[in-house]
VOKEGU-474410 format. One record per residue (C-alpha): residue in three letters; x, y, z. Coordinates in steps of 0.1 Angstrom, whole numbers, plus 5000, padded with zeros to 4 digits. Layout:
VOKEGU-474410
ALAXYZ ...
***
This chain:
VOKEGU-474410
MET749377389539 SER751677309510 LYS753176969505 VAL756876929513 PHE758876799483 ARG761776579492 LEU764576409472 HIS764376099493 GLU761875869510 GLY761075829547 GLN760176179559 ASP756776319551 GLY754776599566 THR753376939561 GLY754077259579 TRP756877299604 PHE758076969618 ASN761276819631 SER763576709603 ASN766776509606 PRO769876489584 VAL769676259555 SER770875919563 LYS772875679540 ASN769875469534 GLN767675769525 LEU770475899502 ARG770075579482 THR766475659476 ILE767175989458 LYS765575969424 THR767976139400 GLU768275879372 GLY771975939374 LYS771776269355 ASP770876569376 VAL771176659412 ALA767976829425 THR768277169438 SER765077219457 ILE766677179491 PRO764877389518 SER768077469538 PRO770477729524 PHE773377499535 ALA771777179524 ARG774177179493 ILE777077129518 ASP775176829533 LEU774476689499 VAL778176689489 LYS779076549524 SER776676259519 ALA777876209483 PHE781476159495 ARG780375899519 TRP778175719494 VAL780875719467 ALA783375589493 ASP780975299501 ASN779875229465 GLY782975279444 ILE784975589435 ASN784275559398 GLY780875589383 THR778275809365 THR775675869392 ALA774676209406 GLN776776129437 HIS779876089415 LYS778976409398 LEU778776589432 VAL782176449442 SER783676519407 ASP782476879407 ALA783776929443 LEU787176809431 ASP786977039401 VAL786477329425 ALA789477209445 GLN791477209413 LEU790377559405 PHE791777679438 PHE794977479432 LEU795377619397 TYR794477979405 PRO797778139394 LYS797477969361 TYR793878069353 LYS793278379374 GLY792378569344 LYS789278349339 TYR787878359375 LYS788478519409 ILE788378419445 ILE786478619472 SER786178569509 TRP782978569531 ASN783178629568 PRO779878499584 ALA780178699617 GLU780779029598 ARG778078949572 PHE775378849597 THR775979169618 SER776079389587 LEU772779249573 ALA771079259608 ASP771979629611 ASP770879709576 ILE767979959574 ASN766379739548 VAL763879519567 LYS764179239542 HIS767979229547 SER767679209585 ALA765078929582 PHE767278739558 SER770178769582 GLU768078639611 THR766878339591 LEU770278259577 LYS771878279612 VAL769278039625 TYR770377769600 TRP773977859606 ASP773777809643 GLN771477509641 ASP773877319618 ALA777077449635 ASN778177119650 VAL777076899621 TYR778977099594 ASN781677259615 PHE780177609611 ASN781277689646 LYS784877659635 VAL784577869604 ARG786378199603 ARG785678259566 LEU784378079535 TYR785978139501 PHE784078139468 ILE785178119432 LEU783278349408 ASN783478379371 ASN784078709355 SER780278769355 ASN780278719393 HIS778378389391 VAL779378149418 ILE781177829406 GLY781877689440 GLY783677739472 THR785277599504 SER783277379527 PRO783877319564 ALA782376969559 THR784076849527 LEU786877099520 PHE785177209487 PHE781777209471 SER780377329438 ALA777377559432 PRO774277389419 ASP774577579386 ALA778377539383 ARG778177409348 GLU776377709337 ALA778877939355 THR781777759339 SER780577749303 GLY783177909281 LEU785977869306 ASN787277559289 ILE789677469317 THR791477149310 CYS793676949333 GLY795376679313 HIS792476509295 ASP789876609320 ILE787776909312 LEU786477059344 PHE782677059350 ASP781876839320 ASP779676539317 GLU782576289323 TYR782976259360 ALA786576199372 SER787476059405 LEU790676179422 ALA792475869411 GLU791575929374 ARG792976279373 ASP796076339351 ASP797676599373 LYS799476379398 SER800676689417 PHE796976769424 ILE796476419438 GLU799576449460 TYR798276789472 ILE794876659482 PHE796476379502 LEU798876619518 LEU795776819530 SER794476499545 ARG797776459565 GLN797076779584 PRO796176749621 GLY792376689628 PHE791576629591 ALA789976279597 ASP787776409625 GLN786676719607 PHE786176569572 PRO785476199579 GLU783576149546 VAL786376299525 TYR788976099545 SER787075779538 TYR786875869502 LEU790675929500 THR791275599517 GLU789475429488 VAL791275639463 PHE794675549477 LYS793875189469 SER793475269432 LEU796775449428 ASP799775299410 GLN802575189432 GLU804975469423 LEU802375739432 SER801075559463 SER804575509476 LYS805375879470 ILE802175979488 ALA802775749517 ALA806175909523 LEU804776269523 PRO805176439557 ALA802476679567 SER804976969568 GLU805376939530 LEU802277169528 ASP804477459541 GLY806377439508 TYR803277549488 LEU802577909481 PRO799278009498 CYS796178059476 PRO795478439476 VAL792078619477 MET791778859447 ASP795478839441 ASN796178979476 ASP799078769489 MET798378909524 ASN794878759523 THR794978389518 CYS792578099518 GLU792177829545 VAL789577569556 LEU789277519593 GLY792877639597 ILE794277419570 LYS796177639545 LEU795177609509 GLY798077599485 VAL798477659448 LYS800377489420 THR803077729411 GLY803877519381 ASP807477419376 PRO808077489339 TYR811277289341 GLU809176979348 ILE807477049314 GLU810877099298 ARG812076769313 GLY808876569306 SER807276689274 ASP807976509241 PHE807276839223 VAL810377029236 ILE812377159207 LYS815877009201 PRO817777309190 GLU821277339174 LEU821977669191 PRO821977749228 VAL818677869242 ASN818378129269 GLY815778009294 LEU813177749287 LYS813177549255 PRO809777609239 LEU807477329229 VAL806777289192 LEU803077209188 PRO801477059157 TYR798977289140 HIS797277009121 ARG795876689136 PHE798676489154 ALA797876129162 HIS800776039184 ARG799976009221 TRP803176199232 ALA803676339266 TYR802376699264 THR803176869297 SER804376559315 THR804276179311 ASN800776189328 VAL799376449305 LEU799376309270 TRP798576479237 ASP794976449226 PRO794676419188 ASN791676649191 ASN793576929206 ARG793277249187 VAL796277479185 PRO796077839175 TYR797877939142 LYS800378139162 ASN801478209197 ASP801078579199 LYS802378589235 MET805578389229 TYR807478659248 GLY804678759272 LEU802378549293 SER802578239271 ARG800177969280 LEU799977629265 PRO796877559244 VAL794277339262 GLN796377299294 GLY796977659301 ASP800377619317 ASN802577919316 TYR805177799291 PRO806577909258 TRP805477729227 LEU805777759189 THR803777649160 VAL803377709123 GLY802678079125 ASN805678139147 LEU808177969123 LEU806678029088 GLU805778369073 ASP802278439064 LYS803278529028 ILE806178419006 ILE808378648983 GLU808878548947 LEU811678688925 PRO811478738888 TYR814478508882 THR815978178893 ILE818078188925 ASP821478018923 GLY820977708943 LYS824777638944 LYS825477968961 PHE822378008983 GLU820177769003 THR816877738983 CYS815477429000 GLY813977308968 SER812477638956 GLU813677818925 LYS812578178928 HIS811478218964 PHE812978358996 LEU812878109025 PRO809478189042 LEU810978149077 THR810578389105 PRO813478509126 GLU812278279154 PHE813477969134 PHE817078099134 LYS817178129171 TYR817277749174 PHE818877619142 LYS822077699123 SER821377879090 GLU823777649071 ASN821577349080 VAL818277509070 SER817777249042 LYS817676979068 TYR814477129082 LEU812777319054 SER811577189021 ILE809677398995 THR807677238967 ASN805377358940 LEU801677288942 ALA799277238913 GLY797677558903 GLY800677778910 GLY800877748948 ILE803777678970 GLU804077449000 ALA806577489028 LYS807177209052 LEU809277229083 ASN810476919101 ILE811277039136 PRO813176799159 VAL811676759193 SER812276539223 GLY809776279211 GLY810776279174 THR809776529147 VAL806876769145 ILE805876859109 LEU804577209103 LYS803177279068 LYS801877589052 SER800477629017 TYR800977958999 HIS798278028973 ARG798278298947 GLU797078558971 ASP799878468995 ILE802678498969 VAL804178848968 LYS806278918937 VAL809079158943 GLU811379298916 MET814679328935 HIS818179188933 MET820979158958 ALA824679098959 ILE827079018988 LEU830679128989 PRO832778948997 TYR831278598994 ILE833678469019 THR833578379056 SER836378329081 SER836478239117 HIS840078369119 PHE839578719104 GLU836878979109 ILE835479059075 ASP833479369066 TYR830679309042 THR828779509017 LEU825279429007 GLY823979578974 ILE820279598969 GLN818679678935 ASP815079778938 LYS812779798908 ARG809379768925 PHE806679978910 ASN805580108944 ARG808580208965 ASP806580408991 ASN807980169017 GLU811780089015 LEU812979739012 SER813979639048 VAL817279459051 GLU818179279084 CYS821279059090 TYR821378779115 LYS824178589132 ARG823378269149 GLY819778379153 GLU820578729167 LYS819879039147 ILE822979239142 SER823279609136 ILE824179719100 GLY825180049085 SER822680309074 PRO821680259037 VAL823680459012 VAL821780528979 ARG824080518949 LYS821280548923 GLN818080718932 GLY815880518907 GLU814080808891 GLY811380728866 ASN810780378879 THR814380278871 ILE816480058893 LYS817180208927 SER820580108940 THR821280098978 TYR824179968998 HIS824679859034 LYS827779779054 ALA827579489079 GLY829679259100 TYR829578889098 PHE826178729093 ASP824778399083 ALA821278499071 ILE819678799056 ARG815978899060 ILE814379109033 SER810979259039 SER808679409013 ASP805379489030 PRO803479269035 ALA805978989030 ALA809378889043 GLY811778609038 PHE815278489044 ILE818378449022 VAL820978199034 PRO824278239016 LEU826677949011 MET829778139013 PHE833378009008 GLU834977949042 SER838578059043 GLN841077869064 PRO844178079067 ASN847277859064 GLN849778029041 GLN851378359031 ILE850378518999 SER852478788982 PHE850979058959 ALA852479328937 ILE850179628928 ASP851079858900 PHE848780158903 GLY849280328869 THR848080648854 THR846080468827 ASN845980108838 THR846379918871 HIS847779568874 ILE848079318902 GLU850078988904 TYR850278738932 LYS852378448942 TYR852378188970 GLY854377878979 VAL856377748949 THR853877878923 ALA854978118896 GLU853678478895 ARG850078498883 THR847878778872 LEU845178828898 ASP842078628889 VAL838678528901 ASN836578238889 ILE832878168892 GLU833377868916 HIS834778098942 PRO833778458933 MET834578758954 TRP830978878952 GLN827878688945 SER824378798934 LEU821178598937 ILE820678508901 ASP821578178886 ARG823778288858 SER823677938841 LYS819977978833 GLY820678268809 GLU817678458821 THR817578818808 LYS815979028834 GLU816679398837 ILE816479388875 ALA818979098877 ASP821479238853 ASP824779188871 ASN826279468849 ASN824879698875 TYR826979538902 GLU829979528878 ARG829679898875 GLU829179968912 LEU831579698925 PHE833979538901 PRO833779248875 TYR832278918887 GLN835078718872 PHE838278798855 SER841378598844 ALA843878578816 THR841378358796 GLU838378588801 LYS837478908783 ASP837879098816 LYS841379078830 PHE844079268846 PRO845479518838 PHE842279718842 ARG841780088835 THR842580318864 ALA839280478871 LEU837080558901 THR833380638903 TYR831780808933 ASN828380918944 GLN826881238931 ASN825981368966 ILE829281258982 SER830381459012 PHE834181489016 ILE833881599052 GLU832181279063 PRO833580919064 ILE833680759030 ASP833480389025 VAL834580188995 PHE831680008976 THR829080228992 HIS830380578983 THR833080488958 ASN834280198937 ASN837180118913 PHE835580128879 PHE837679858863 LEU835479828833 PHE835880188823 GLU835480208785 ARG834479838783 ILE830979918796 LEU829280258798 ASN830280438829 PRO827180508851 THR826080858845 TYR824480868880 LEU827980848895 GLN830781088891 LEU833880968873 GLN837581028880 THR840280888858 LYS843181118866 LEU843980968900 LYS847680898903 TRP848681248894 SER845981428913 ASN846581748931 TYR847381598965 SER847081938982 ARG843381928975 PRO841581709002 GLU838981588978 ASP841581458954 LYS843481288982 ILE840381118995 LEU839580978960 VAL843080838957 GLU842680688992 SER839480528981 TYR840980378949 ILE843880228968 GLU841580088995 GLY839579928967 LEU842679758955 MET843579648990 TYR840079498995 ILE840479288963 VAL843879168975 LEU842379079009 TYR839578888992 LYS841978698970 THR844078619001 LEU841078469018 LEU840078278987 LEU843578118986 ASN843278039023 GLY845978289030 ASP846578459063 PRO845678829060 GLN847978919089 LYS850878789069 THR849978909034 LYS852879079017 ILE852179368994 THR854579548972 TRP853479868956 PHE855280108932 TYR855780478933 PRO857180708906 VAL860180898918 SER859081198897 MET856581278924 ASP857781558945 ALA858581498982 PHE855181618994 GLU853281388969 GLN855481098978 GLY854881149015 ILE851181149010 PHE851380848987 PHE853380649013 GLU850880749040 VAL847880649019 TRP849180299012 GLN850180229047 LYS846980369061 ALA844980159037 TYR846879839046 LYS846279889083 LYS842679949078 ILE841879669054 PHE844079409069 LYS843179519104 THR846679539117 GLY848879809133 ASP851979669116 THR853179749081 LYS856279519081 TYR854779329051 VAL854279639030 ARG856979719005 ALA857480038985 VAL859480008954 PRO860280268927 GLU858480188895 SER861780208875 THR863479918895 ALA860979628894 PRO861079558856 TYR864779488857 LEU864179238885 PHE862079048860 TYR864479068831 ARG867879028848 THR868278658845 GLU867778668808 TYR869578988802 PRO872779008822 GLY875079308820 LEU874579678823 SER870979748817 LEU868780048812 SER865279978824 ILE862580208808 ASP859080188823 ILE856580388803 GLY853180438818 GLY850380678809 GLY851380978830 SER854980918839 SER858080718828 ASP860880588849 ILE864380488840 ALA866880298860 VAL870480178854 PHE871479838868 LYS874579628869 ASN875879328888 ALA872479178891 SER871679398922 ASN868179458935 SER869079828938 PRO869880038907 GLU872880258902 PHE870480548899 ILE866880608889 SER865080898873 SER861380968867 PHE859581218845 LYS856081318834 PHE856581218798 ALA854680898789 GLY851880758768 ASN849681048774 ALA852281278759 ILE851781088726 PHE847981038726 GLY846681278751 ASP845781648752 GLY849081798760 PHE849281898796 PRO846781688816 TYR845381938840 GLY844182288843 ALA843782568818 PHE846482438795 ALA844982098789 ASN843682058753 SER840681858743 SER839781578719 ASP838381848696 ASN841981948688 ASN843781608689 GLY845381468659 PHE844681098667 VAL841081168674 ARG840681378642 VAL842081098620 TYR840380798636 ARG837080928649 SER835080868617 GLY836580518612 ILE835680398647 GLU832280558644 LYS831680358613 ALA832880038629 LEU830580068659 ASN826780038657 LYS824880338669 GLY822980278701 THR825280008713 GLN827080028746 ARG830380088728 TRP828880368709 GLU827680528741 ILE831180488756 LEU832780658726 THR830180938727 ASP830880998763 ILE834581018757 LEU834281258728 ASN831281468737 ASN831381478775 ARG834881418788 LYS836681518756 ASP839681308767 SER841981208739 ALA844080968760 ASP840880788769 PHE839980788732 SER843180598722 SER842980368752 PHE839480278742 LEU840480208706 PHE843379988718 SER841079798741 LEU838879698711 GLU841579508695 ASN840779198715 GLU837079208706 LYS836078948681 ASP832879108669 ILE834479438657 ILE836779498628 PHE838979778639 ASN842579728649 TYR843980058662 THR847579928663 ASP847379818626 TYR845980148615 LEU848780338633 LYS851380108617 GLN849980208583 ASN849780578591 LYS852980738577 LYS852481068595 LEU851080998629 LYS853780758637 LEU856281048638 PRO855181168673 ILE855780818686 LEU859280808671 ILE860181148685 PHE858881038719 TYR861380748721 GLY864180968707 ALA863581218735 ILE863680948762 ILE866980798750 TYR868481148746 TYR867581228783 SER868780888794 ALA872180928776 ASN872681268792 LEU872081118827 LEU874580828820 LEU877181088809 LYS876581328838 GLN876581048863 GLY879880928851 THR878780578844 GLY881580528820 GLU879780288798 ILE876480248779 PRO873979978785 LEU873979648768 ASN870279588775 ILE867379828770 LEU864579678790 PHE861079808783 SER857979778805 GLY854679958810 THR851679958788 ALA852680248766 SER855980068756 LYS853979858733 THR853980148709 ILE857580048700 ARG855979788678 ILE854080048659 ILE857180218646 ASP859479908645 THR857779598634 LYS860879378629 PRO861679108654 GLY864179238680 ASN863279598671 PRO866579668653 ASN865580018641 ILE864780128677 SER868079968688 ALA869880168661 LEU868180488672 PHE869180428708 ARG872780338698 TYR872980658678 PHE871880888707 LEU873980708733 LYS877080748711 LYS876381108702 VAL875781218738 THR878280998757 GLY880880938730 ILE880680568737 ASP879580318711 ARG878579948712 THR876979748684 ASP875279478705 ILE872579668722 ARG869579448728 ILE865879548732 ALA863679358756 LEU859979408752 SER857379168766 ASP854079098749 ASN852479208782 PRO854779488794 LYS852379618820 GLU852779288839 ILE856679308841 THR856779548870 CYS854679328893 LYS856279008882 GLY859779148888 ALA858979248923 LEU857478908932 LYS860378728916 ALA862878928937 ASP860878858969 LEU861979178985 ASP862079189023 GLU862379569026 ASP861479899010 LEU863680018981 ILE863580378991 ASN867180468994 CYS867980438957 PRO869780738943 ILE867180948925 VAL868781178900 PHE867581418874 TRP868981658848 ILE867081988849 GLY867682018812 GLY870382288808 ASN873182268783 ASP876082458798 ASN878382388827 SER876182528854 ILE874082348880 TRP871182358855 SER873182108834 LYS874381868860 ALA872881548872 LEU871381628906 ASP870581388934 LYS866981468944 ASN867781428981 ALA871481478986 ASP871881778964 ILE868781968974 ALA870782258989 MET872382338955 THR869182268935 PRO867682578920 TYR864082698928 TYR861382718902 ARG861483088906 ASP865083088895 LEU863883008860 ASP862883378856 SER866483488863 GLY868983538835 ASN868883308806 ASN867882988826 LYS864882918804 SER867082948774 LEU869182668788 ILE866182438786 GLU865382568751 ASN868882508740 SER868782138751 VAL865582088733 ASN866982228701 HIS870082028706 PHE867881718707 PHE866181828675 ASP869581878658 LEU870781528667 LEU867381398655 ASP867881578622 ASP871381438618 TYR870081088624 PHE867281108599 ARG869681248573 ALA871680938577 VAL868880678576 ASN865880628554 ILE862980728577 GLU860380608553 ALA862080268548 ASP863080198584 PHE860080348602 GLY857380388575 ILE857180768581 ASP856781018553 ASN859581268549 SER856881528545 ALA855781458581 TYR859281518594 LEU859581828573 ARG856381958589 PHE857981878623 THR861082078616 GLN858982378606 MET856782398637 ARG858982248665 SER860882558678 ALA858182818677 ASN856682768711 ILE859382588732 ARG859382858760 ASP855582888760 PHE855182518765 LEU857782518792 GLU855882778811 GLN852482598806 GLY854082278820 LEU855182458851 GLN851682568858 ALA849982248847 PHE852082038871 TYR851482278900 LYS855082388904 SER855282658931 PRO857982918926 ALA859082868962 LYS859882498957 HIS863182348947 ILE863082198912 GLU862381828916 GLU862381688881 THR863681748847 LEU862082028827 PHE863481898794 PHE860181718785 TYR857781998793 PRO858082168760 LEU858081838741 ILE854681748756 GLY853082058740 ILE855082018708 LEU854081648703 ASN850381738708 LYS850582028684 LEU852481808659 ALA849881538659 LEU847181788652 GLU849081948623 LEU849881618608 ALA846281518610 ASN845281828592 THR847681758564 ARG846981388560 ASN845381438526 GLN847781698513 
***
């Protein structure tokens, strides 16, 4: 017979004999050396007895200790805590149920003899110990198994809970922590020592259930001792707990089946549902955001060692400096569980707020215009998560970036939390720094809380590998906003710069991604505070465009932009003088407009009238300014981009063609945007911005109607209003007088000479409205251009006299390969536009690094000045005829000039006051009207293009000037309707049609007037010394007399076709100048060909 091995003394024997339960005294004789609990217990349920006895022993000998009995109690409480925390850790273990009655019967009926024998033996023990361990009251037992189906512990009808003998082995790897207590470790924790006060309350609540003390006397005694060790606050709370409080707990489910729940002898087992708001209220790691947070505020956990003993999940669960936090919470928006504790609660750390890699640019970022947080060339390595909690404008309060030895970068975040500040650091070494060759600009660089601004983002991409597009995202107060689809303006073939634009609403941060890195740009844009009304005047000219503004009591000023408050801003720090191809802002000045411009800068208004647009533009789809088109103000100052299409003939486009109309709309919208941006920079109210624009009355009714529609439509769109009460339309011919009238009182003839059209107006009595106005397509381009501007009858620079004379000179003055050389080459070889050639040469006069003054050369040219002189003679001849036919009864005292082309007066009359031009005008006025006066004064500003805008602003007009009498003389020289002054609107019924020119001798009437003008011109030059007064060779004039009458009718007919004159339309402007346009062009060429003769 084998010897029976016992854990205690007092019972010996061999074979079968009566054995009694272990007594308290015998329990003390267990030899465990305080380390291990023996497992060689003969009864299958002896483990339950062992735990039952341990509770009694610990209650009698002290609840805290390191003996095996303390371990048995501690492990039983750990099992209890696993049941209590099941919802939190159910992925790590499971709960199953065991029904003794069903299992005994099932095993007994099993055909396997061993199973039935086992069932019979097990039931013997179950029935034998029924009264001692309450087996007779058990409906089911519940066991906790790990994911490998090893038993960790279960419910006990004697002690509520008990652990399996090998529980430590079964829980290895679970790492379940409750506060500072790691379950099933070597540090035994009594109930009083546990950090989770809610668990302590729960256990005591179980003890309040009916019959608990009778059914679990050892546990009850233990709890009585525990209660004595609790602090007053907790003990008072427990003392006040009613038994019914247990009903408020969710039941502990079996295998996640809420219909199958755990109980012990009828006492319901509950679970800790976990109140995340208690963590939010109690943790010192709760983020202190600047922005509203939807839902729970996350904890910000230190990634590196953190020594402060802050409240982690509550004031009872403190932070352990040895806690290990993962680099990133990958389940921030899923089933987020706190490290170590496992509570279901959102949390952030370094990997959630800082990017894994940092983007480095090849140039220095402007720290005055963008938040750099101490960096020079790097995007802010922040994730979008950061901006959900903090305002972008305050990013420098939280982030600092410093250089490390060896070329690395350190980013440090100081995140405010309830307990103070959590510092998160990340070092970026060489392999973490992604160099990206790209550039970006923002237009406009303005914000306003009072006006909804539309933004344009320009991205220049020069990465060697562009398989993946640069990703652009915009954020507003932490929320990603939608932006327009990218529009590529330059494809970037051959590894050149690729240019892409996006449209966006208001944003405060931009995220750029270049796989595998991403980073943020935080702009420091000017904040507009609308508090005043700004007035603008816009002169959209054929060759040049000018804008002036005025507000308050300030004088009129040319529209300007300075570097302190630019309209658009790129990333590069211009003060560093870095020369990087990718960061060359010339690209943006080509595709947007100049960065700065003012009267003291090289770039200034007036700018050339030119538009560039995308090569692949679709005119049947919506077109946006700055993505599909832009006003190319630097036309002929920098080389126009060959990857874009160019249009310079905008004002006098064929408005019946949808494409031409759309391009004009885009140009006007571009002007409106610039006016809007200036309004905002001046803290003006966009809804009250006044705009005066000018129209030539020589436009026919259809063209004027479209022109008015385009301006009003653009104003409504750009200024986001349905009202156009602040938009003023003024005839081009009236505004210059409004500027001059205080200095030049009396009857005045205002002559505004542009590139494509000229306007005259007669004023008296200092009125805003003229006596009459007239407009005609005879202007600067008639002198320097290619004859008729459009269609088959347009000439080219190959046959232009001014080009032929001055081409070689300017080519010698310019260096080959320079940008100016390229511009000149483009004008002469590609566009072959003679007007652009002369405009380009005039523009070089202000350049200090080139010795070529076009005006001086023209002054010295004794032949090519003649077309200019004839030009002015024709204008005064026409003006005199209108004065006569209108019955004015007097001739003007003042001749007031404006418009860029009027500066050519100084080429043919260099004397102060222009007495020779005055004499020429006096002569024609007298010859035509029969009235003479000797005191005619010439007014010519140094900046004549500005006069129109300044005059309108000075007058401060409060309504359109659209009812002015618009008159014209068709050009006949008899007493018929062809020779009268006709009101363009009132006399339309009597006005001939263009088809009527083919009847009778009507064309001859125009020819006769032209020849009459020539006769008067001959008489004048016979009476004066043309060479002495104007510096013009007599031979040149002789050549003019020989060629001038040969093709008058041909040029008249060419003009009718070139200016789209339909036979079915009423004549709407004078025809007198049509032949002269062709004659002057031909004359210049012939004089150029005879310059050496």
